[in-house]
N, C-alpha and C positions, 0 to 999 in steps of 0.2 A: 787390305794389306798392300803396301807398296811393292812387296815381293813375297813369295811364299816362304813363310817362316815355319819350318818343320822342327819337331822336337821328339827325340827319343824319350822314353820313360826313364829318366836319369837314375832314380833309386834302383830300379831293376838292373840297369846296365852296370851300375857300380857294384851291386850285390853279387851278380853272377860273373863279373869280370869279362863282359863282352868286349870284343876288340874295338879299337878306335874306329871312328867313322871313315877315316881316310883309308883304312885297310879292310873295310867291311866288304866281304864278298859272299854271295849266296846264289843258289841255283834258281830260286823261285821268288817272285814278288807278286802279291795280289793287291789290286786296287778295287775298292768298292765305293760307288758314288751314288748319293741320293739324287734321284732324277725328278720326282714330281713336286719340285719346290714351288712351281707357279700355283698349283692347286692348293698346296698346303698353306702358302702365304695368304691366299684368299680365305682360307678356313680358320687359320690361327692368328692370334696376335703375336707381337714380337716376343713376348715372354714365353708363350706356349711353344713357339717355334724353337726358341733356345732350349727349352726343357726337352723337346723332342730330340734335338741333336745331342744333348747330354745323355739322355736315356739310351739312344742308339750307340753312343760311344761306350757307355758302360756295358751294354749287352755284348758288344763285339770284343771289348777288352777282357771280359770274363770267359770268352769262348776260345781263347788261344792259350798256348803254353806261356808261362811267365818269361821264358827266355827267347820267345819270338817277338822281336821289337814291333810295336804298333805305333804308327805315326798318324797324326791328324794334320793332313796337308793343308786343308782349308775346311771351314764348316761344311760337313756333309761329305767330305772326301777322305777316305781312310786307306792307309797303306799297311800291308802285313808282309814282313820279311820272314819267309818260311825257311829256317835254317835246318841243315842236315836232314832234309826230307828227300825221299825218292820222288821221282816225277809222279808216280801213281799216288803216293801218299799226299803230295802237294795238291793234286787234283781233288782228292777226297776231302781234304781240309777246306779247299776253296769252295766246293759245293756246299759243305756244311755251313760255313760262314755266310754264304750267300742266302741260304734258306733262313738262317736265324735273323739276318738283317732285315728280311722282308716279312718277319712275323708281325701280326697286328699289335698295335700299341694303344693302350687306353690312355687318353689324354683329353683334358678339358671337357670331360663329360661325354666323350665320343670315342669310337674305336677307329684308328687310322692304320692304313696299310702302306708302309713306305714302298716306293718303287726304286730298286737298287740295280744299277748296272755294274758288271764286274769284268775285270781284265786280269788274267793270270798269265804272266810272262815267265818262260823258262830260259835260264841262261844258256843251257846246252842245246838250244834250238829245238826242243821237243814240243810236240803239240798233240792233238787228238790222234794224229796219224802215226805217232811214235817219235823217237829221238832222231836227231840228225847224226848219222854215224861219224861225220867229220868233227863233231864237237862233243860227242857223248862222254868222252873220257878226259875232258880238259881238267887239269889239276886246279885246285882252289885258287891260287894266286893269279891264274890266267883267266878266270871268270871276270866278266864286266863288273864294275862297282855297283853297289846297290842303287846309287843315285841315277846311274845310267839305265838300270832296269826300270826304276820308277818312271823316268822320263819316257821310256819305251811304252810302258803301260798307259801313261797319260795320253800319249799320242793315239794309242789304240782307242781309248775311250772317246777322245774328241772326234774320231772318225766313225763312231758308231751311228749307223742309220737310225732314224726315228723309230722305224718298225722293230728294231732290235733292242730298244731301251728296256731295261728290267731283266736282261738276260746276262748270264755269265759266259764269257768267251775265253778260250785258251789259245795262246799265241806263242810262237817261237820268238826268241830274241832276234831282232832285226837291226843289223848294223846300219842299214840304209836310212833308218829313222833318226839317226844322230845328226845334229846340225844346229840350226839356230835355236835359241832358248824357246821353250814352249810357253805360250801365253795362256794362263789359266785363271787369272783374276781380273776383275774389272779395272783395277789400278794399272795392271800391265797392259790391258787393252787400250786404256786411255793414252798411255805413253806411245803405243804403237799406232795411234790414230784410228783405231777401230770403233770408237764410240762417237756417235753423232746425235745431234738434236733433231727429232722429227716434231712436226707442229700440227696441232689439231685446232681448227677454227672455233671461235665462240661468236654466236650470232645474236643480235638484238631482236627480241620478239616483237617489238613495236614498229621497227623500221626495216628489219631484214638486213641491216648493214653488219659488217664484220667489226666487232668491238675489240678483238684481239686474238692471239693464238696462245695455247698452252704448249710449252716445250716439254717433250717426253723423250727420255733416253732410249736409244737403240744401240745394241752391240752388233756390229757387222762382223759376225764370227766367220773365220776363214773356211770352216768346214760345215757349220750348222746353219749358216745363213743369218738372217736378221732375227735377233733375240730381243724380246720385250723385257721390261724390268722384272716382271714376275718370275722370270727364269733365273736371273742372276742376283737379284737384290737379297734374297734370304741368306746367301753366303757372304755378303759384303761385310767387311770390318768397318770400324769408324774411320780409318784412314781412307778406305775406298769411298765411303760416303762423301768425305771432304773433297777428294779429287774429282768425283763425279759432279758434285755441286759446282765446283769451280769451272769445269769445262762446259757444263750446261749454261752457266751464267755468261761465259764468254761468247759461246755460239749464239745464244739468244739475243744478246746486245748487238752482235754483228748482223744478225738477221734483221733487226729493226733498221739498221743503217741501209741494208740492201733493199728493203721494202721502200724506204724513203727515197733512195736513189732511183728506184724503178718507177716512182710516181704513184705508189699505192698508199692509201691512208689506212694504216694499221695502228690504232691508238696505243695498244699495250701488248706486252708479252708476259706470260706467267711462268714463273720458275718455282719448282717445288723445293722447299728447304726443310731438311729433317731436323728433328729435335736436337740431334747431336750438334749440328752446325749452330743452331740458335744458342746453345750453351757454351760455345767457344768464345773466349774473350777476344775482342777485336774483330769479330766476324762482320759486324755492321760497317766498321771503318773500311774493311777490305772491299765490301760490296759497293759502298759509296765511291770509293776510289776507282773501281771498275767503271761505274757510271760516268764519272768525270773523264776518265781516259777515253771512253767511247763517245763522249759528248752527247750523252742521252739524258734527258730530263728525268728526275726520279719518279715523277708521276706516271711515266710510261712503263715502269717495271712493277709487276704485281708479284708479291711474295706470297706463295701458298704455304700455309702451315696447317698441320693436322688439328682436328678438333681436340685431340688429346694434349694439346699444347699447355693446357691449364696446369697440370702438375709440374711441367718443366719450368714454368715461370717462377717457381719457388727458388730457382737458381738466379742469383743476382746478375750474372752475365747475360742470361737469356732475357731478363727484363730490360736491361740496358740496351741490348741489340734491337729488340722489338720497338722500343720507344724511340731509339735513334733513327731507325729506318722510317718509322711512321712520321716522325717530326720532319725528316728531310723531304717527305712528300711521296715516298713509295706507298703504293696501295697494298693492303694486306687482305688476303682471302682466307676464310676459315674453311678448309677442305673437309670433305666427308661429313658434312653437317648432319647431325642426328644419330651418328654411330658412336660418338665419344661422350665426353662429359666436360663440365666446367666451361661451357661455351659462353654463357651470358657473362661470366666474369672476365673472360678473355675479350669479349666485345667491349665491355666497359673500360677495361684497363688500356687497351692497345689500339683503340680506334679502328676496329675492323671495318673495311669498306664493303665487303661482299661475303655472303655465305654461299657455299656450293652444296646443293642438295645431293646427297649420295644416291647413286643409281638404284640402290635397293628400294628407295621410295618412288623412283621414277618408272621402273619397269611395270608395264600394264596399267599405268595411271588413267588411261582413257576408258578402261572397262572395270576397274576394281574400285568399289566404293570406299574400302578401307584406305587404299592408297590416296584416293582423292581427298578424304578428310584430313589425312596427315599432311598432304601438300598444302591444302588451304590453311591449315593451322600455322605451318612454317612460313608461308608467304605473308600471312597476317602479322606474325611476329616481326618479320623483316621490315614490313612497312611501318609498323609502330616504332621500330628502332631507327628508322631512317637509313637503312642500308639496302643494298641491292641483293638480288637472289639470282643465282645461276644454277640451272639443273644440268647435271652431267649424266652421261650414259643414256641419252635420248636416242633410241634406235628405230623408231617408227614415225611416220608422218602424223599418225593419230596422237601419239604421245606429245609431239611437238605442238600440234594444234590445241590440245587440251591445256598445256602449260601456258601457251600464249593467251588463251581466252581467260585463264584464271589470274593473269597479271604477273606471271613470272617475267623477270627482266631479260634474261639471256638463257640460251641453251647451248649445249655442246654434246656431240655424240655422233654415232655412225649415220643417223638420219641426215646429218649435215655433211659430214665428211670424216673419213678415217684419218688417223695421223699420217703425215706425209713428209718426205724430205723437203728441205728448203727450196730446192729447184722446182718442185711440183707446186709449191704454194703460189708461185707466180701465175701459173695457168689457172689455178683455182680462183685466185683473186680476179683475174680477167673475166672468167666465166661468171662468177658470182656478181660482179659489178654490173654486167650486162643483164643478168636475170633479175637482180633486185630492183632494177629500174622499172620493171613491169609488175612488181608485186604491190597489192594494196596494203596500206599500213593498218595496224590493229590498235585501236585506242586503248589505253590502259584503263582498267576498271577502277572506279573510285569507290 
């Protein structure tokens, strides 16, 4: 979302004659936020994650009075305006809602327990230690507007230490927290310059040289530090995805120019493109225009698409975008190979240059015979199809050695290097260039 679009439940407001939002005042506002999105995103697919959010919304919606407005501020972030409640009553309701939000949910053949953080803000300044005598008897019109209370609660949630996630905290209304607009979505973070591309190197197994970098988004959060995509992507809207793709593309192309100017040979940079962007009319034209503007040859840009791209290509615009990018010379990677479907059809239609073996096949491949058989089968398929294979999630030297000996073309993972800011890539390239000169090459198995 380019900005937080919040909605009251309009039919309920109309039915009960709730006052207009501009005149809306209340003593208590509760915010509940789904926290363990990174773990859930690794466990669930997009459809199951959406189903979880819908189920959680319905559970919470049924748990409050029909005249207590409920807002969905963003996916996984809920606001409850507790009207005409005493402070003690509001605390009781908040604790009940917090417990119900964290109840186990049966989903996709498994039972999941959401981790929910909560912030209850009282307009009269009350907290666990009791009300503030100076504000305890403020008349309704002198209370802060609901939007101000929600902003207070959001700021409290943003300041929650990692060790307190999953707990409900009670706070007094704090006028000192009012100020600049609170950044709560990735779209707003992009506008504020808080999102940057970090880069993870990809290494040739036969020569040891750097074949490219994959660009990975990082949110430099003002209070929570560096956040990886698993933390914020499950809450992203389609608009957020578009904004993130655009800023990552710009930063990646600028990085290629900086590596060139510094005298380093970095053949490619890889950018992840979601199925949403692929289905947007004119996306390929926009991407090719950016390449031309940065004076970057198309073959130096690698477009990473998910293996589940197959169903998306039933969309005419997606087919046009993929073919136009491929025809222009952009390389296309099929990401997370082995975890989706319709891969062979995508390879045939769109000239896939490289498949990326999902880390689930790579982990323990040096000691697990089952993993070894799967990898050998995938590598044989890639060789027969005349495309390259890159193994991601390589975390040990032993895994790296096995993959190189089996004929895998490239590797990527912590065994090589963790993702790093652009400035750190310069030092990495200097060190790697010096070290690679002393490494023996490994002949590709025929």
